[in-house]
C-alpha positions in Angstrom: 0.0 0.0 0.0 2.8 2.4 0.9 4.6 1.5 -2.4 1.4 2.4 -4.4 1.3 5.8 -2.7 4.9 6.5 -3.6 4.3 5.5 -7.2 1.4 7.8 -7.4 3.4 10.7 -6.0 6.1 10.1 -8.6 3.5 10.2 -11.4 1.9 13.4 -9.9 5.2 15.2 -9.8 6.2 14.3 -13.3 5.9 17.4 -15.5 5.1 17.2 -19.2 7.9 18.2 -21.6 7.7 21.6 -23.2 10.0 23.2 -25.8 10.0 27.0 -25.7 11.2 28.6 -28.9 12.5 31.9 -27.6 13.0 34.7 -30.2 16.1 36.7 -30.5 15.8 39.6 -31.1 12.9 40.4 -28.8 11.9 43.1 -26.3 13.4 46.5 -26.0 14.7 48.2 -29.1 17.3 51.0 -29.0 14.7 53.8 -29.1 12.7 52.4 -26.2 15.9 51.7 -24.2 17.0 55.3 -24.7 13.7 56.8 -23.7 13.6 54.8 -20.4 17.2 55.7 -19.7 16.4 59.4 -20.2 13.7 59.3 -17.5 16.0 57.4 -15.1 18.9 59.7 -15.7 16.8 62.8 -15.3 15.6 61.5 -12.0 19.1 60.8 -10.9 20.3 64.3 -12.0 17.4 66.5 -11.1 15.5 64.5 -8.5 11.8 63.8 -8.3 9.4 64.7 -9.7 10.2 64.3 -13.4 7.1 64.8 -15.5 6.5 62.6 -18.6 4.0 63.5 -21.2 2.1 60.4 -22.2 3.4 56.9 -21.4 7.1 57.0 -22.1 6.6 53.7 -23.9 3.5 51.6 -24.2 4.0 49.3 -21.3 2.2 49.5 -17.9 5.0 47.6 -16.1 7.6 50.1 -17.3 5.4 53.1 -16.4 4.7 51.8 -12.9 8.4 51.1 -12.4 9.2 54.7 -13.3 6.4 56.0 -11.1 8.0 54.2 -8.2 11.2 56.0 -9.0 9.5 59.4 -8.9 8.2 60.0 -12.5 4.8 61.6 -12.8 2.9 60.8 -16.0 0.6 63.5 -17.6 -1.2 63.8 -20.9 -1.0 67.6 -21.2 1.6 70.2 -20.1 -1.1 72.2 -18.4 -1.2 69.5 -15.7 2.2 70.6 -14.4 1.7 72.8 -11.4 3.1 76.3 -11.6 5.5 75.7 -8.7 7.0 72.7 -10.6 7.8 74.5 -13.8 11.5 74.1 -13.0 11.1 70.3 -13.1 12.0 68.5 -16.3 9.3 67.2 -18.6 10.1 64.3 -20.9 8.3 63.8 -24.3 7.6 60.1 -25.0 9.4 57.9 -27.5 6.5 58.1 -29.9 7.2 61.7 -30.8 5.0 64.8 -30.5 3.5 67.4 -32.8 5.5 70.6 -33.2 2.8 72.4 -31.1 4.0 70.5 -27.9 7.6 71.8 -27.6 6.2 75.2 -28.7 3.8 75.0 -25.8 6.6 74.0 -23.4 8.6 77.1 -24.5 5.6 79.3 -24.0 5.2 77.9 -20.5 8.9 78.3 -19.7 9.3 74.6 -19.1 12.5 72.6 -19.3 11.9 69.7 -21.6 13.8 66.6 -22.7 12.7 65.1 -26.0 12.9 61.3 -25.9 11.4 60.8 -29.4 13.0 57.7 -31.0 15.5 58.8 -33.6 13.9 56.6 -36.1 10.5 58.3 -35.5 12.3 61.7 -35.9 13.6 60.3 -39.2 10.1 59.8 -40.4 9.2 63.3 -39.4 12.1 64.6 -41.5 11.0 62.4 -44.4 7.5 63.8 -44.3 8.7 67.4 -44.1 11.0 66.7 -47.1 8.1 65.5 -49.2 6.2 68.7 -48.3 9.2 70.9 -49.0 9.4 69.3 -52.5 5.7 70.2 -53.1 4.2 66.7 -52.5 1.1 65.9 -50.6 2.1 63.5 -47.8 0.4 60.1 -47.4 1.0 58.6 -44.0 0.3 54.9 -43.7 -0.6 54.2 -40.0 -3.2 53.8 -37.4 -5.5 56.7 -36.5 -5.1 57.9 -32.9 -1.7 56.3 -32.3 0.7 58.9 -30.6 3.3 58.3 -33.3 0.8 59.2 -36.1 -0.4 62.2 -34.2 3.2 63.4 -33.8 4.0 62.8 -37.5 0.9 64.6 -38.7 1.7 67.4 -36.3 5.0 68.2 -38.1 3.1 69.6 -41.1 0.4 72.2 -41.6 -3.2 71.0 -41.4 -4.3 69.5 -44.6 -0.8 68.6 -45.8 -1.1 64.9 -44.7 -3.7 62.3 -45.4 -3.8 59.2 -43.2 -4.1 55.8 -45.0 -5.0 53.0 -42.7 -6.1 50.2 -45.1 -6.0 49.0 -48.6 -9.5 50.3 -48.9 -8.3 53.7 -48.0 -5.6 53.4 -50.6 -8.1 52.6 -53.3 -10.6 55.3 -52.4 -8.2 58.2 -51.8 -8.6 61.0 -54.4 -5.7 63.4 -54.5 -5.7 67.0 -55.8 -2.7 66.2 -57.9 -1.8 62.5 -58.5 1.6 63.5 -59.8 2.6 65.2 -56.5 2.4 62.6 -53.8 4.9 61.1 -51.3 4.4 58.5 -48.6 5.9 57.6 -45.2 4.7 55.0 -42.7 4.4 54.6 -39.0 7.4 52.7 -37.7 5.6 49.8 -36.0 3.3 48.5 -38.7 2.9 45.0 -40.1 5.5 44.7 -42.8 3.2 42.5 -44.9 0.1 44.6 -44.6 2.0 47.8 -45.3 3.5 46.3 -48.4 0.0 45.6 -49.7 -1.1 49.1 -49.0 1.9 50.6 -50.8 1.3 48.3 -53.8 -2.3 49.5 -54.0 -1.2 53.1 -53.9 1.6 52.6 -56.4 -0.8 50.9 -58.8 -3.0 53.9 -58.8 -0.3 56.6 -58.5 2.9 55.4 -60.2 4.4 58.8 -59.8 4.1 58.6 -56.0 7.5 59.1 -54.3 8.8 56.8 -51.5 10.7 58.1 -48.5 14.4 58.3 -48.9 14.8 55.3 -46.5 12.5 52.6 -45.1 10.1 54.0 -42.5 9.2 50.8 -40.7 12.0 50.5 -38.2 14.6 47.7 -38.0 13.2 46.5 -34.6 9.7 46.0 -36.0 11.0 44.2 -39.0 13.4 42.0 -37.1 10.8 40.9 -34.5 8.2 40.1 -37.1 10.7 38.0 -39.0 11.7 36.1 -35.8 8.1 35.3 -35.0 7.4 34.3 -38.6 10.3 31.8 -38.4 9.4 30.3 -35.1 5.5 30.2 -35.3 5.0 27.2 -37.7 4.0 24.1 -35.6 3.8 26.1 -32.3 0.8 24.9 -30.2 0.8 28.3 -28.5 2.5 31.6 -29.2 2.8 34.2 -26.5 3.8 37.8 -27.2 4.7 39.9 -24.2 3.4 43.4 -24.7 0.6 45.9 -23.9 -2.8 46.1 -25.7 -2.0 49.7 -26.8 1.4 48.6 -28.2 1.2 48.6 -32.0 4.3 46.6 -32.6 3.3 43.9 -30.0 -0.2 43.5 -31.5 1.3 43.1 -35.0 3.5 40.2 -33.6 0.4 38.3 -32.5 -1.1 38.7 -36.0 2.2 37.5 -37.6 2.3 34.4 -35.4 -1.3 33.5 -36.3 -0.6 33.9 -40.1 2.7 32.0 -39.9 1.1 28.9 -38.5 0.8 29.0 -34.7 -2.3 27.1 -33.5 -3.1 29.9 -31.0 -1.5 33.3 -30.4 -2.0 35.6 -27.5 -0.8 38.9 -26.2 0.0 38.9 -22.5 1.3 41.7 -20.2 2.3 39.5 -17.3 2.5 35.8 -16.4 -0.8 36.3 -14.5 -2.5 36.9 -17.9 -1.7 33.4 -19.2 -5.1 31.5 -19.5 -3.8 28.2 -18.2 -7.2 26.4 -18.8 -7.0 27.3 -22.5 -3.3 26.4 -22.8 -4.1 22.7 -22.2 -1.7 20.0 -23.5 1.1 21.7 -25.4 4.5 20.6 -26.4 5.8 23.6 -28.3 5.6 27.3 -27.2 6.7 30.3 -29.2 7.7 33.3 -27.1 8.6 36.8 -28.1 8.2 40.3 -26.8 7.3 43.6 -28.3 9.8 46.4 -28.6 8.4 48.1 -25.4 8.3 44.9 -23.3 10.9 44.5 -20.6 13.1 41.3 -20.4 12.2 40.8 -16.7 8.6 39.8 -17.8 10.0 37.3 -20.3 11.9 35.7 -17.5 8.8 35.7 -15.4 6.8 33.9 -18.0 9.5 31.3 -18.6 9.5 30.7 -14.8 5.7 30.3 -14.8 6.0 27.5 -17.5 8.9 25.9 -15.6 6.6 25.5 -12.6 4.2 23.5 -14.8 6.3 21.9 -17.4 9.7 20.3 -17.9 11.0 23.1 -20.0 13.8 23.2 -22.5 14.5 26.6 -24.2 15.6 26.8 -27.8 17.0 30.3 -28.6 16.0 31.2 -32.2 18.4 33.8 -33.4 17.3 35.4 -36.6 19.2 38.8 -36.5 21.8 40.6 -34.4 21.0 44.1 -33.3 23.8 46.5 -32.5 22.0 49.8 -32.6 22.6 52.1 -29.7 21.0 55.5 -29.5 22.8 57.8 -27.0 20.9 60.1 -24.7 21.0 63.9 -25.1 24.2 65.6 -24.1 22.8 67.3 -20.9 22.4 63.8 -19.3 25.6 62.2 -20.4 27.5 63.3 -17.2 25.2 61.0 -15.1 26.3 57.4 -14.7 23.8 54.8 -15.6 24.3 51.5 -13.8 22.9 48.0 -14.2 21.1 48.5 -10.9 19.4 51.6 -12.3 17.8 49.5 -15.1 17.3 46.3 -13.1 13.6 47.1 -12.7 13.1 46.3 -16.4 16.2 44.2 -17.3 16.3 42.0 -14.2 19.6 41.0 -12.6 20.6 38.1 -14.8 
């Protein structure tokens, strides 16, 4: 009888095998990393509070971590109290319309612009189109902060937003020979290609931007997911619901052959009853998702499965965007960024 109980215990403790295909690259891109560093360094140099207009990046965990360090998140500069006008205000990585820094100057505020350099590049591309007499077509998602920021670089009426192939086929320009396009940096590479093809079919004289608008990190993460999704029983993408690049990764996984693909913010979001019996898990993270949550999710699966991790390396990223000169005299340590990067 005692032997039977021991045997049952052994069976109960046996975990089913699970292979995790872990994408590399994944998680923070250089622009996101730089934006978070700017807030951390500003807090070290100037002390709390440091105000941040809009979420610095679209990730609640990151935002809450910075709040714990003394950052105060606002949506409008008018929310900064008069007696805090000396405190720094940081503009998010998504970029802002020209009216925002102009408003900061009018209010005599000290601001630090954490706009991703690749988003700034799109701003310059759009302005170049306009300078050359072209009406600008911006392929992107209405209401996204990056789209608002890009449209806000040009006078009202100078930009038309194209969201879908349907928009591309119904748009009627004043002059079909004077068009130029740019795109949001975080779009689906495949969907955007179809939209551009539809536009080029109708307007062959339309001019592209001088360089690719969709950023390297978006492209690399989508390619990594595309390669690791076929045959996956479940594909998890770490990211926030308002993160455009993270949501695109979920779509890419589904199209590439994953049986089920989900967006999760934390390990607590994993619907274990739906997961069921799986043997292969794909795992990636959007460009604004911290590595510490990837570790958390792997640990959650280790608690339930006998996990082996296969690192799927599809690209090597060496990009590094330095912070602005005024913050370069402040030392940034691993401990300063441990709240997002972990200690491994």
